[in-house]
Structure formats: structure tokens, C-alpha cells
Biopython code that builds the backbone (N, CA, C, O; Angstrom):
import numpy as np
from Bio.PDB.StructureBuilder import StructureBuilder

atoms = [
    (1, "MET", "N", (210.939, 166.629, 73.478)),
    (1, "MET", "CA", (209.861, 165.966, 73.470)),
    (1, "MET", "C", (209.384, 166.045, 74.816)),
    (1, "MET", "O", (210.145, 165.776, 75.745)),
    (2, "GLU", "N", (208.022, 166.438, 75.039)),
    (2, "GLU", "CA", (207.453, 166.609, 76.201)),
    (2, "GLU", "C", (206.722, 165.275, 76.790)),
    (2, "GLU", "O", (206.058, 164.607, 75.997)),
    (3, "ALA", "N", (206.806, 164.919, 77.957)),
    (3, "ALA", "CA", (206.349, 163.802, 78.442)),
    (3, "ALA", "C", (204.792, 164.277, 78.987)),
    (3, "ALA", "O", (204.500, 165.338, 79.538)),
    (4, "THR", "N", (203.964, 163.217, 78.670)),
    (4, "THR", "CA", (202.655, 163.602, 79.322)),
    (4, "THR", "C", (202.240, 162.454, 80.248)),
    (4, "THR", "O", (202.452, 161.269, 79.991)),
    (5, "LEU", "N", (201.612, 162.924, 81.379)),
    (5, "LEU", "CA", (201.332, 161.967, 82.437)),
    (5, "LEU", "C", (199.676, 161.696, 82.234)),
    (5, "LEU", "O", (198.837, 162.586, 82.101)),
    (6, "ARG", "N", (199.451, 160.417, 82.243)),
    (6, "ARG", "CA", (198.008, 159.917, 81.919)),
    (6, "ARG", "C", (197.651, 159.353, 83.227)),
    (6, "ARG", "O", (198.359, 158.524, 83.798)),
    (7, "GLN", "N", (196.512, 159.823, 83.711)),
    (7, "GLN", "CA", (195.790, 159.242, 85.007)),
    (7, "GLN", "C", (195.270, 158.041, 84.755)),
    (7, "GLN", "O", (194.349, 157.932, 83.946)),
    (8, "PRO", "N", (195.817, 156.902, 85.452)),
    (8, "PRO", "CA", (195.312, 155.630, 85.352)),
    (8, "PRO", "C", (193.855, 155.158, 85.537)),
    (8, "PRO", "O", (193.333, 154.122, 85.125)),
    (9, "PHE", "N", (193.295, 156.228, 86.297)),
    (9, "PHE", "CA", (191.915, 156.196, 86.710)),
    (9, "PHE", "C", (190.982, 157.173, 86.167)),
    (9, "PHE", "O", (191.353, 158.321, 85.922)),
    (10, "ASN", "N", (189.705, 156.750, 85.954)),
    (10, "ASN", "CA", (188.913, 157.635, 85.497)),
    (10, "ASN", "C", (188.122, 158.236, 86.652)),
    (10, "ASN", "O", (188.193, 157.691, 87.753)),
    (11, "ALA", "N", (187.275, 159.466, 86.453)),
    (11, "ALA", "CA", (186.547, 160.096, 87.586)),
    (11, "ALA", "C", (185.837, 159.332, 88.323)),
    (11, "ALA", "O", (185.848, 159.515, 89.541)),
    (12, "ALA", "N", (185.068, 158.313, 87.756)),
    (12, "ALA", "CA", (184.231, 157.505, 88.668)),
    (12, "ALA", "C", (185.047, 156.542, 89.584)),
    (12, "ALA", "O", (184.671, 156.293, 90.729)),
    (13, "GLN", "N", (186.275, 155.965, 88.994)),
    (13, "GLN", "CA", (187.072, 155.272, 89.824)),
    (13, "GLN", "C", (187.756, 155.795, 90.927)),
    (13, "GLN", "O", (187.916, 155.197, 91.991)),
    (14, "ILE", "N", (188.250, 157.177, 90.601)),
    (14, "ILE", "CA", (188.499, 157.981, 91.839)),
    (14, "ILE", "C", (187.779, 158.305, 92.830)),
    (14, "ILE", "O", (188.197, 158.331, 93.988)),
    (15, "GLU", "N", (186.326, 158.655, 92.389)),
    (15, "GLU", "CA", (185.313, 158.803, 93.469)),
    (15, "GLU", "C", (185.178, 157.527, 94.286)),
    (15, "GLU", "O", (185.160, 157.621, 95.513)),
    (16, "LEU", "N", (185.098, 156.535, 93.790)),
    (16, "LEU", "CA", (184.962, 155.164, 94.504)),
    (16, "LEU", "C", (186.167, 154.955, 95.278)),
    (16, "LEU", "O", (185.985, 154.345, 96.331)),
    (17, "LEU", "N", (187.360, 155.313, 95.015)),
    (17, "LEU", "CA", (188.509, 154.778, 95.779)),
    (17, "LEU", "C", (188.402, 155.918, 96.787)),
    (17, "LEU", "O", (188.927, 155.607, 97.857)),
    (18, "THR", "N", (187.912, 157.067, 96.769)),
    (18, "THR", "CA", (188.073, 158.047, 97.857)),
    (18, "THR", "C", (186.910, 157.694, 98.924)),
    (18, "THR", "O", (187.058, 157.893, 100.130)),
    (19, "ALA", "N", (185.723, 157.144, 98.346)),
    (19, "ALA", "CA", (184.684, 156.775, 99.258)),
    (19, "ALA", "C", (185.243, 155.498, 100.054)),
    (19, "ALA", "O", (185.114, 155.435, 101.277)),
    (20, "MET", "N", (185.809, 154.577, 99.386)),
    (20, "MET", "CA", (186.344, 153.478, 100.103)),
    (20, "MET", "C", (187.319, 153.586, 101.067)),
    (20, "MET", "O", (187.605, 152.751, 101.925)),
    (21, "GLY", "N", (187.890, 154.837, 100.844)),
    (21, "GLY", "CA", (188.812, 155.140, 102.005)),
    (21, "GLY", "C", (188.321, 155.582, 103.211)),
    (21, "GLY", "O", (189.062, 155.495, 104.191)),
    (22, "SER", "N", (187.304, 156.002, 103.322)),
    (22, "SER", "CA", (186.520, 156.240, 104.512)),
    (22, "SER", "C", (185.878, 155.222, 105.188)),
    (22, "SER", "O", (185.519, 155.396, 106.352)),
    (23, "LEU", "N", (185.665, 154.060, 104.539)),
    (23, "LEU", "CA", (185.147, 152.790, 105.230)),
    (23, "LEU", "C", (185.939, 152.341, 106.414)),
    (23, "LEU", "O", (187.135, 152.066, 106.323)),
    (24, "LYS", "N", (185.338, 152.277, 107.398)),
    (24, "LYS", "CA", (186.014, 151.795, 108.837)),
    (24, "LYS", "C", (185.754, 150.311, 109.212)),
    (24, "LYS", "O", (186.543, 149.700, 109.933)),
    (25, "THR", "N", (184.740, 149.805, 108.756)),
    (25, "THR", "CA", (184.336, 148.382, 109.213)),
    (25, "THR", "C", (183.870, 147.590, 108.105)),
    (25, "THR", "O", (183.434, 148.145, 107.096)),
    (26, "GLU", "N", (183.930, 146.267, 108.216)),
    (26, "GLU", "CA", (183.182, 145.345, 107.331)),
    (26, "GLU", "C", (182.018, 145.560, 107.001)),
    (26, "GLU", "O", (181.618, 145.331, 105.860)),
    (27, "SER", "N", (181.174, 146.100, 108.066)),
    (27, "SER", "CA", (179.813, 146.396, 107.875)),
    (27, "SER", "C", (179.607, 147.596, 106.726)),
    (27, "SER", "O", (178.685, 147.571, 105.910)),
    (28, "ASP", "N", (180.547, 148.574, 106.792)),
    (28, "ASP", "CA", (180.457, 149.748, 105.917)),
    (28, "ASP", "C", (180.744, 149.020, 104.639)),
    (28, "ASP", "O", (179.963, 149.292, 103.727)),
    (29, "LEU", "N", (181.714, 148.131, 104.362)),
    (29, "LEU", "CA", (182.040, 147.661, 103.131)),
    (29, "LEU", "C", (180.742, 146.823, 102.630)),
    (29, "LEU", "O", (180.430, 147.003, 101.452)),
    (30, "ARG", "N", (180.040, 146.026, 103.311)),
    (30, "ARG", "CA", (178.942, 145.307, 102.787)),
    (30, "ARG", "C", (177.910, 146.295, 102.556)),
    (30, "ARG", "O", (177.198, 146.029, 101.588)),
    (31, "GLU", "N", (177.649, 147.294, 103.139)),
    (31, "GLU", "CA", (176.703, 148.311, 102.829)),
    (31, "GLU", "C", (176.984, 149.039, 101.392)),
    (31, "GLU", "O", (176.138, 149.146, 100.505)),
    (32, "LEU", "N", (178.200, 149.475, 101.333)),
    (32, "LEU", "CA", (178.520, 149.875, 100.079)),
    (32, "LEU", "C", (178.624, 148.918, 98.797)),
    (32, "LEU", "O", (178.464, 149.411, 97.681)),
    (33, "LYS", "N", (178.848, 147.781, 98.926)),
    (33, "LYS", "CA", (178.787, 146.579, 98.095)),
    (33, "LYS", "C", (177.203, 146.405, 97.679)),
    (33, "LYS", "O", (176.846, 146.186, 96.521)),
    (34, "LEU", "N", (176.340, 146.531, 98.756)),
    (34, "LEU", "CA", (174.833, 146.335, 98.475)),
    (34, "LEU", "C", (174.323, 147.492, 97.570)),
    (34, "LEU", "O", (173.530, 147.359, 96.637)),
    (35, "ALA", "N", (174.951, 148.747, 98.027)),
    (35, "ALA", "CA", (174.428, 150.020, 97.164)),
    (35, "ALA", "C", (174.876, 149.792, 95.855)),
    (35, "ALA", "O", (174.118, 150.051, 94.920)),
    (36, "MET", "N", (176.199, 149.263, 95.618)),
    (36, "MET", "CA", (176.488, 149.116, 94.030)),
    (36, "MET", "C", (175.769, 148.146, 93.459)),
    (36, "MET", "O", (175.391, 148.312, 92.300)),
    (37, "SER", "N", (175.463, 147.017, 94.126)),
    (37, "SER", "CA", (174.876, 145.963, 93.543)),
    (37, "SER", "C", (173.323, 146.377, 93.086)),
    (37, "SER", "O", (172.856, 146.062, 91.992)),
    (38, "LYS", "N", (172.644, 147.090, 94.043)),
    (38, "LYS", "CA", (171.412, 147.751, 93.646)),
    (38, "LYS", "C", (171.566, 148.711, 92.565)),
    (38, "LYS", "O", (170.729, 148.617, 91.667)),
    (39, "PHE", "N", (172.494, 149.654, 92.451)),
    (39, "PHE", "CA", (172.679, 150.341, 91.280)),
    (39, "PHE", "C", (172.722, 149.720, 90.020)),
    (39, "PHE", "O", (171.989, 150.091, 89.103)),
    (40, "PHE", "N", (173.683, 148.624, 89.887)),
    (40, "PHE", "CA", (173.726, 147.870, 88.721)),
    (40, "PHE", "C", (172.524, 147.025, 88.428)),
    (40, "PHE", "O", (172.299, 146.745, 87.250)),
    (41, "ALA", "N", (171.763, 146.608, 89.327)),
    (41, "ALA", "CA", (170.562, 145.859, 89.099)),
    (41, "ALA", "C", (169.657, 146.739, 88.417)),
    (41, "ALA", "O", (169.126, 146.489, 87.335)),
    (42, "GLU", "N", (169.494, 147.848, 89.143)),
    (42, "GLU", "CA", (168.370, 148.681, 88.473)),
    (42, "GLU", "C", (168.800, 149.158, 86.886)),
    (42, "GLU", "O", (167.997, 149.160, 85.953)),
    (43, "ARG", "N", (170.033, 149.504, 86.794)),
    (43, "ARG", "CA", (170.521, 149.891, 85.569)),
    (43, "ARG", "C", (170.141, 148.605, 84.577)),
    (43, "ARG", "O", (169.511, 148.767, 83.531)),
    (44, "ALA", "N", (170.569, 147.416, 85.005)),
    (44, "ALA", "CA", (170.304, 146.316, 83.986)),
    (44, "ALA", "C", (168.691, 146.143, 83.697)),
    (44, "ALA", "O", (168.294, 145.913, 82.555)),
    (45, "ASP", "N", (167.755, 146.274, 84.855)),
    (45, "ASP", "CA", (166.386, 146.379, 84.522)),
    (45, "ASP", "C", (165.854, 147.447, 83.776)),
    (45, "ASP", "O", (164.812, 147.269, 83.146)),
    (46, "ARG", "N", (166.410, 148.497, 83.761)),
    (46, "ARG", "CA", (166.086, 149.694, 82.942)),
    (46, "ARG", "C", (166.351, 149.245, 81.448)),
    (46, "ARG", "O", (165.464, 149.344, 80.600)),
    (47, "GLU", "N", (167.589, 148.757, 81.168)),
    (47, "GLU", "CA", (167.968, 148.412, 80.001)),
    (47, "GLU", "C", (167.032, 147.281, 79.336)),
    (47, "GLU", "O", (166.502, 147.433, 78.235)),
    (48, "LEU", "N", (166.903, 146.213, 80.077)),
    (48, "LEU", "CA", (166.024, 145.184, 79.709)),
    (48, "LEU", "C", (164.581, 145.749, 79.318)),
    (48, "LEU", "O", (164.012, 145.365, 78.296)),
    (49, "GLN", "N", (164.026, 146.684, 80.194)),
    (49, "GLN", "CA", (162.800, 147.278, 79.791)),
    (49, "GLN", "C", (162.820, 148.077, 78.603)),
    (49, "GLN", "O", (161.843, 148.155, 77.858)),
    (50, "ARG", "N", (163.882, 148.662, 78.406)),
    (50, "ARG", "CA", (164.140, 149.512, 77.012)),
    (50, "ARG", "C", (164.112, 148.530, 75.818)),
    (50, "ARG", "O", (163.489, 148.795, 74.790)),
    (51, "LEU", "N", (164.813, 147.379, 75.992)),
    (51, "LEU", "CA", (164.839, 146.421, 74.850)),
    (51, "LEU", "C", (163.323, 145.713, 74.691)),
    (51, "LEU", "O", (162.926, 145.352, 73.583)),
    (52, "MET", "N", (162.625, 145.573, 75.739)),
    (52, "MET", "CA", (161.373, 144.971, 75.535)),
    (52, "MET", "C", (160.368, 146.000, 74.902)),
    (52, "MET", "O", (159.480, 145.657, 74.122)),
    (53, "ASP", "N", (160.586, 147.268, 75.300)),
    (53, "ASP", "CA", (159.730, 148.305, 74.769)),
    (53, "ASP", "C", (159.921, 148.369, 73.244)),
    (53, "ASP", "O", (158.942, 148.445, 72.501)),
    (54, "GLN", "N", (161.178, 148.338, 72.778)),
    (54, "GLN", "CA", (161.567, 148.311, 71.394)),
    (54, "GLN", "C", (161.199, 147.133, 70.559)),
    (54, "GLN", "O", (161.229, 147.156, 69.329)),
    (55, "GLY", "N", (160.828, 146.038, 71.319)),
    (55, "GLY", "CA", (160.499, 144.758, 70.753)),
    (55, "GLY", "C", (161.786, 143.755, 70.361)),
    (55, "GLY", "O", (161.645, 142.733, 69.688)),
    (56, "VAL", "N", (163.042, 144.219, 70.890)),
    (56, "VAL", "CA", (164.112, 143.595, 70.692)),
    (56, "VAL", "C", (164.089, 142.232, 71.547)),
    (56, "VAL", "O", (164.650, 141.204, 71.166)),
    (57, "VAL", "N", (163.422, 142.342, 72.660)),
    (57, "VAL", "CA", (163.456, 141.240, 73.602)),
    (57, "VAL", "C", (161.962, 141.177, 74.148)),
    (57, "VAL", "O", (161.288, 142.180, 74.382)),
    (58, "ASN", "N", (161.518, 139.804, 74.328)),
    (58, "ASN", "CA", (160.069, 139.596, 74.611)),
    (58, "ASN", "C", (160.259, 138.330, 75.713)),
    (58, "ASN", "O", (161.309, 137.802, 76.079)),
    (59, "ASP", "N", (158.947, 138.050, 76.089)),
    (59, "ASP", "CA", (158.921, 136.963, 77.253)),
    (59, "ASP", "C", (159.622, 135.779, 76.774)),
    (59, "ASP", "O", (160.457, 135.152, 77.426)),
    (60, "GLU", "N", (159.194, 135.491, 75.489)),
    (60, "GLU", "CA", (159.813, 134.208, 75.012)),
    (60, "GLU", "C", (161.227, 134.180, 74.992)),
    (60, "GLU", "O", (161.820, 133.165, 75.356)),
    (61, "THR", "N", (161.958, 135.403, 74.524)),
    (61, "THR", "CA", (163.309, 135.404, 74.500)),
    (61, "THR", "C", (163.987, 135.238, 75.726)),
    (61, "THR", "O", (165.051, 134.620, 75.776)),
    (62, "ILE", "N", (163.366, 135.825, 76.886)),
    (62, "ILE", "CA", (163.925, 135.685, 78.278)),
    (62, "ILE", "C", (163.792, 134.181, 78.641)),
    (62, "ILE", "O", (164.744, 133.637, 79.200)),
    (63, "ALA", "N", (162.616, 133.445, 78.345)),
    (63, "ALA", "CA", (162.381, 131.942, 78.634)),
    (63, "ALA", "C", (163.623, 131.199, 77.956)),
    (63, "ALA", "O", (164.230, 130.308, 78.551)),
    (64, "ASN", "N", (163.926, 131.587, 76.788)),
    (64, "ASN", "CA", (164.789, 130.687, 75.990)),
    (64, "ASN", "C", (166.336, 130.922, 76.651)),
    (64, "ASN", "O", (167.190, 130.045, 76.516)),
    (65, "TRP", "N", (166.593, 132.061, 77.308)),
    (65, "TRP", "CA", (167.844, 132.382, 77.856)),
    (65, "TRP", "C", (168.183, 131.338, 79.013)),
    (65, "TRP", "O", (169.327, 131.007, 79.323)),
    (66, "GLU", "N", (167.003, 130.869, 79.607)),
    (66, "GLU", "CA", (166.992, 129.782, 80.759)),
    (66, "GLU", "C", (167.780, 128.435, 80.164)),
    (66, "GLU", "O", (168.397, 127.674, 80.909)),
    (67, "HIS", "N", (167.685, 128.260, 78.839)),
    (67, "HIS", "CA", (168.340, 127.095, 78.358)),
    (67, "HIS", "C", (169.616, 127.088, 77.544)),
    (67, "HIS", "O", (170.208, 126.075, 77.174)),
    (68, "GLU", "N", (170.030, 128.563, 77.269)),
    (68, "GLU", "CA", (171.309, 128.714, 76.626)),
    (68, "GLU", "C", (172.573, 128.337, 77.517)),
    (68, "GLU", "O", (172.595, 128.476, 78.740)),
    (69, "HIS", "N", (173.538, 127.882, 76.810)),
    (69, "HIS", "CA", (174.739, 127.537, 77.461)),
    (69, "HIS", "C", (175.749, 128.352, 76.647)),
    (69, "HIS", "O", (176.033, 128.027, 75.494)),
    (70, "MET", "N", (176.243, 129.327, 77.206)),
    (70, "MET", "CA", (177.300, 130.131, 76.622)),
    (70, "MET", "C", (178.525, 130.151, 77.315)),
    (70, "MET", "O", (179.129, 131.223, 77.377)),
    (71, "ARG", "N", (179.023, 129.080, 77.879)),
    (71, "ARG", "CA", (180.295, 128.831, 78.570)),
    (71, "ARG", "C", (181.361, 128.669, 77.511)),
    (71, "ARG", "O", (181.219, 128.179, 76.391)),
    (72, "THR", "N", (182.421, 129.151, 78.045)),
    (72, "THR", "CA", (183.764, 128.883, 77.189)),
    (72, "THR", "C", (183.853, 127.526, 77.314)),
    (72, "THR", "O", (183.519, 126.957, 78.353)),
    (73, "PRO", "N", (184.355, 126.834, 76.158)),
    (73, "PRO", "CA", (184.725, 125.276, 75.917)),
    (73, "PRO", "C", (186.081, 125.166, 76.378)),
    (73, "PRO", "O", (186.901, 125.001, 75.475)),
    (74, "TYR", "N", (186.604, 125.223, 77.744)),
    (74, "TYR", "CA", (187.971, 124.845, 78.100)),
    (74, "TYR", "C", (188.203, 123.372, 77.930)),
    (74, "TYR", "O", (187.289, 122.552, 78.013)),
    (75, "GLY", "N", (189.471, 123.058, 77.688)),
    (75, "GLY", "CA", (189.931, 121.758, 77.516)),
    (75, "GLY", "C", (189.506, 120.902, 76.260)),
    (75, "GLY", "O", (189.774, 119.704, 76.168)),
    (76, "GLN", "N", (188.782, 121.659, 75.247)),
    (76, "GLN", "CA", (188.597, 120.982, 74.061)),
    (76, "GLN", "C", (189.691, 121.459, 72.930)),
    (76, "GLN", "O", (189.457, 122.437, 72.220)),
    (77, "MET", "N", (190.685, 120.835, 72.837)),
    (77, "MET", "CA", (191.526, 121.157, 72.001)),
    (77, "MET", "C", (191.314, 120.537, 70.681)),
    (77, "MET", "O", (190.831, 119.405, 70.653)),
    (78, "PRO", "N", (191.669, 121.241, 69.399)),
    (78, "PRO", "CA", (191.346, 120.634, 68.215)),
    (78, "PRO", "C", (192.245, 119.611, 67.782)),
    (78, "PRO", "O", (192.034, 119.010, 66.728)),
]
sb = StructureBuilder()
sb.init_structure("model")
sb.init_model(0)
sb.init_chain("A")
sb.init_seg("    ")
for serial, (resi, resn, name, xyz) in enumerate(atoms, 1):
    if name == "N":
        sb.init_residue(resn, " ", resi, " ")
    sb.init_atom(name, np.array(xyz, "f"), 0.0, 1.0, " ", f" {name:<3s}", serial, name[0])
structure = sb.get_structure()
């Protein structure tokens, strides 16, 4: 029986780990975190715009999200 090794990280994770290895200061880390935050915020904006273009979401839907409470109800045992 042949054993196969499985890489625990995907290509994106390896790339990030490699980039993080070159960070020398806290300032570098903050800069990378900011760049990643911008990346994911832009991605979310594009997806929201796509949903709005398709009519899945509209301004009223977004306004209703302000009042939604989707928290996990901890401490409420039956």
C-alpha cells in the first residue's frame, strides 16, 4: 500500500505564508493586513453589486439588514 502525502495548505495559503515570512516590522504587518482588508472589501462590494444587478438584493433589503439579529442564542437550553 502506497502512502500519499497531502499538502496541508493550498497555493494561496502558501503564497501568503511566504509573503509573511519577509515581513520585518509591525508596520509591514499592518500594511499587509490593510491590503488584505481592501481586497476582501472590494470583493464583497462586487458581489453585492452583482446581486443588486440581478434583483436579488435592493436598497430595501439592505435597510432591513440593519434590524436583523442573526446571533447564535447561547445559554438558552431547552
